[in-house]
C-alpha positions in Angstrom: 20.1 -37.9 54.4 18.8 -39.4 51.0 21.0 -40.5 48.4 21.5 -37.9 45.5 21.0 -39.3 42.1 23.0 -37.9 39.0 21.5 -36.4 36.1 20.5 -39.0 33.6 19.0 -37.3 30.6 18.0 -40.8 28.8 15.4 -41.5 31.6 14.8 -37.8 32.0 16.2 -37.3 35.5 17.5 -33.8 36.3 18.9 -31.9 39.2 17.4 -28.3 38.0 14.6 -27.5 36.0 16.8 -25.4 33.9 18.4 -28.6 32.4 14.9 -29.3 30.8 15.6 -26.1 28.4 16.4 -27.5 24.9 19.7 -28.0 23.5 20.9 -29.6 20.5 21.6 -33.0 22.4 17.8 -32.5 23.7 15.9 -30.6 21.0 12.3 -29.4 21.1 10.1 -31.4 18.8 9.6 -30.8 15.0 6.2 -31.9 14.0 4.8 -32.2 10.6 1.7 -30.3 9.6 -0.6 -32.9 7.8 -3.7 -30.9 7.0 -3.9 -27.2 7.3 -1.0 -26.8 4.8 -2.5 -29.6 2.1 -2.6 -26.9 -0.5 1.2 -26.5 -0.3 3.8 -28.4 -2.2 6.4 -27.9 0.2 6.7 -30.0 3.5 5.9 -27.7 6.5 7.2 -28.7 9.8 6.5 -26.7 13.2 9.2 -26.5 16.0 7.3 -26.7 19.1 9.2 -24.4 21.4 6.5 -24.7 24.2 8.0 -27.8 25.2 10.7 -25.9 27.0 10.0 -25.9 30.8 8.5 -22.6 31.0 6.5 -22.7 28.1 8.0 -20.9 25.2 11.0 -20.2 22.7 12.0 -17.5 25.2 13.5 -19.9 27.8 16.5 -20.3 25.7 16.9 -16.5 25.6 16.3 -16.0 29.3 18.9 -18.9 30.2 21.3 -17.3 27.9 20.5 -13.5 29.0 21.3 -14.3 32.9 24.0 -16.6 32.4 25.9 -13.9 30.7 25.1 -11.2 33.2 26.7 -13.6 35.9 29.8 -14.4 33.7 30.2 -10.4 33.2 29.8 -9.9 36.9 26.9 -7.4 36.2 24.2 -9.3 38.2 26.0 -9.2 41.6 24.0 -7.1 44.2 21.3 -5.9 41.6 17.8 -6.6 40.9 16.5 -7.5 37.7 14.3 -5.2 35.5 13.2 -6.4 32.0 10.2 -5.1 29.5 8.3 -8.1 28.3 4.9 -9.1 26.1 4.9 -12.2 28.8 7.1 -15.2 27.7 10.6 -13.7 28.4 9.2 -12.5 31.6 7.9 -15.8 32.7 11.2 -17.4 31.8 13.3 -14.8 33.6 11.1 -14.9 36.6 11.2 -18.5 36.8 15.0 -18.6 36.6 15.7 -15.5 38.7 13.3 -17.7 41.4 16.0 -20.3 41.2 18.9 -17.8 41.5 16.9 -16.1 44.4 17.3 -12.9 42.7 14.4 -10.0 43.0 13.0 -9.2 39.4 10.6 -6.6 38.1 8.8 -6.7 34.8 7.5 -4.1 33.1 4.7 -5.1 30.5 2.1 -3.4 27.8 -1.3 -3.2 29.3 -2.7 -5.7 26.5 -0.7 -8.8 27.8 -3.1 -11.6 28.7 -4.1 -11.9 32.3 -2.9 -15.4 32.1 0.7 -14.4 31.6 0.6 -11.7 34.0 -0.8 -14.2 36.6 2.2 -16.6 36.2 4.8 -13.8 36.3 3.2 -12.8 39.7 3.0 -16.3 40.8 6.8 -16.6 40.2 7.5 -13.8 42.6 8.1 -11.0 40.0 6.8 -7.4 40.4 4.6 -6.8 37.3 4.2 -3.2 36.3 1.6 -2.4 33.6 2.4 0.2 31.1 0.0 2.3 29.0 1.1 2.9 25.1 1.1 6.6 25.5 4.2 6.4 27.8 6.2 6.4 24.7 7.0 8.8 22.0 4.5 9.1 19.1 7.2 7.7 16.7 7.1 4.4 18.6 3.7 4.3 20.3 3.9 0.4 21.4 7.3 0.8 23.4 5.9 1.9 26.5 7.0 -1.1 28.5 10.4 -0.6 27.0 10.7 3.2 27.8 9.6 2.5 31.6 12.3 -0.3 32.1 15.0 1.9 30.8 13.9 4.9 32.7 14.1 2.6 36.1 17.5 1.5 35.1 19.0 5.0 34.0 17.3 6.9 36.7 20.2 8.6 39.1 18.0 7.8 41.9 18.3 4.2 41.2 22.2 4.0 40.4 23.2 0.6 40.7 20.1 -0.8 41.9 19.0 -2.5 38.7 20.2 -4.4 35.7 18.4 -4.9 32.4 19.2 -8.1 30.4 17.8 -6.1 27.5 16.6 -8.6 25.1 16.2 -6.3 22.1 19.6 -5.2 22.0 21.7 -8.0 23.9 23.6 -10.3 21.4 23.3 -13.0 23.9 19.8 -13.6 22.6 21.0 -14.1 19.2 23.5 -16.4 20.4 20.9 -18.6 22.3 19.5 -19.4 18.9 22.5 -19.5 17.1 24.1 -22.0 19.3 20.7 -24.0 20.2 17.7 -23.4 18.1 19.5 -23.4 14.6 21.7 -26.5 15.0 18.8 -28.4 16.2 16.8 -27.2 13.0 19.6 -28.4 10.6 20.0 -31.7 12.5 16.5 -32.7 12.7 15.6 -31.8 9.1 19.1 -33.6 8.1 20.1 -30.4 6.2 17.2 -30.4 3.8 15.4 -27.2 5.3 14.9 -24.9 2.7 12.6 -22.1 4.2 12.6 -20.9 7.6 9.7 -18.8 9.2 9.9 -16.8 12.4 7.9 -13.9 13.7 9.3 -10.1 14.3 9.4 -9.8 17.9 12.8 -9.3 20.0 14.3 -10.6 16.8 16.7 -12.9 18.7 15.4 -16.2 17.2 15.2 -15.1 13.6 18.8 -13.5 13.8 20.4 -16.3 15.4 18.6 -19.2 13.5 19.3 -17.4 10.3 23.0 -17.0 10.9 23.4 -20.6 11.7 21.2 -21.9 8.8 23.0 -19.5 6.1 26.3 -20.5 7.3 25.5 -24.1 6.5 23.5 -23.4 3.4 23.3 -19.7 2.0 20.5 -20.6 -0.3 18.0 -21.3 2.7 15.2 -18.4 2.5 14.4 -16.7 5.6 10.9 -15.5 6.0 9.9 -12.8 8.7 6.2 -12.7 10.0 5.1 -9.1 10.6 1.6 -8.3 12.0 -0.1 -5.0 10.8 -0.3 -1.8 12.7 -2.9 -2.2 16.0 -2.4 -6.0 16.1 -3.5 -8.2 18.8 -0.8 -10.8 18.5 1.3 -11.0 21.5 5.1 -11.5 21.3 4.9 -9.9 17.5 6.0 -6.7 16.6 5.2 -4.1 13.6 8.2 -2.5 13.4 6.4 0.7 12.0 4.8 1.0 15.6 7.8 0.0 17.3 11.5 0.6 17.7 13.7 -2.1 15.3 15.5 -4.2 17.8 19.2 -3.4 17.8 19.7 -7.3 17.4 17.9 -7.7 14.2 20.2 -8.6 11.3 18.2 -7.4 8.6 20.7 -8.7 5.7 19.6 -12.1 6.7 16.0 -11.7 6.0 15.0 -12.6 2.5 11.4 -11.8 2.5 8.5 -10.3 4.7 5.0 -11.4 5.0 2.6 -9.3 6.9 -0.3 -10.7 8.2 -4.0 -9.5 9.6 -5.3 -10.8 13.0 -8.3 -12.1 11.6 -6.5 -14.7 9.4 -4.0 -15.4 12.1 -6.7 -16.2 14.7 -8.6 -18.4 12.2 -5.2 -20.5 11.4 -4.9 -20.9 15.3 -8.3 -22.4 15.4 -7.5 -24.5 12.7 -4.3 -25.9 14.2 -6.2 -26.9 17.2 -8.8 -28.3 15.2 -7.1 -30.1 12.5 -3.8 -30.9 13.9 -4.3 -31.2 17.6 -1.9 -28.4 18.6 -2.9 -26.2 21.5 -0.7 -23.2 20.4 -0.8 -19.4 20.7 -1.9 -17.0 18.2 1.7 -16.0 16.9 1.8 -19.6 15.8 -1.3 -19.2 13.8 0.3 -16.0 12.2 3.4 -17.9 11.3 1.8 -20.6 9.6 -0.9 -18.6 7.8 2.2 -16.6 6.4 3.9 -19.9 5.6 0.8 -20.9 3.6 0.8 -17.8 1.5 4.4 -17.9 1.0 5.0 -21.6 0.1 2.0 -21.6 -2.4 3.9 -23.1 -5.6 7.1 -23.7 -3.8 8.6 -26.9 -3.5 11.1 -28.3 -0.6 11.0 -28.6 3.1 10.2 -25.5 5.5 10.1 -24.9 9.1 8.5 -22.5 11.4 8.9 -21.7 14.9 5.6 -22.3 17.2 6.8 -19.8 20.0 4.4 -20.8 22.8 1.3 -22.9 23.6 -2.2 -21.8 23.9 -2.7 -22.1 27.4 -1.8 -18.6 28.4 -4.4 -17.2 26.0 -7.7 -18.4 27.2 -9.0 -14.7 27.5 -7.9 -13.9 24.1 -9.7 -17.0 22.7 -13.2 -16.1 24.4 -14.0 -13.8 21.5 -13.0 -16.4 19.0 -15.7 -19.0 20.6 -18.3 -16.1 20.9 -18.1 -15.7 17.4 -19.0 -18.9 16.7 -22.0 -19.0 19.1 -20.1 -21.2 21.4 -20.2 -20.6 25.2 -16.8 -19.6 26.6 -17.6 -20.8 30.2 
């Protein structure tokens, strides 16, 4: 039998891919934007969460969600079911594969095809849901409604467990214990503004709690898309139910963004900063550009994921320029 090597993070050797998920001892990178924010007086840094092994900020969330289920004995003998716009689903499916646990993911119809392929490649069942599955007051929550119906159906008693990223405090804890401390250490305590999008709201709630405990004057700025948007991973809270884990008392300001400027900024990040990011990053940077005008200090924004999962979305952007998409 071959000799087994011990983990040694200094030379990037690990026993399990889960050990690559960021921690304060091994954080995701913080990179300054040098061109697209030239008009701002503040220094702006992006935290590149796509350096996590499954490609997004949701790797942290998925690890904490499943760890919590195991610790509470809720996963024993059950399959996992979870609603997702893609990133949490990918991370959950990858970790479930390592655990040899079956998983079913309910997704909105508009999720990029690349994400659905990755989830299926990881062995997950993927069930697409139309928006009209949900009541009229929350028309974008069809995937959430389907997941709850599967778990709560008497016919499925004891069959499924839902990590429930929208209501599970383990989602917030993941970012309170990892993402927040990383930002504080990486900025040497100089951060004065933090930007993140409204989604499940685990990232913004957890990071805000961490940072404001260290300096209550840090401004927490939420980025919210307009109704009917096409920005995967972000939520407009007028057409979606407000996640239970959102701590609104920690949010200082909300900037609302349209799809057009968000996608234009995404393109600029590719071409001026060399950053292959998803459209939610473009939305966050666009919001920061607006908010930081005339303000001084150091700002940090979350870059939730990379751009490789959005090729089908970017085709229209290239077509508008008259560039061939294939």
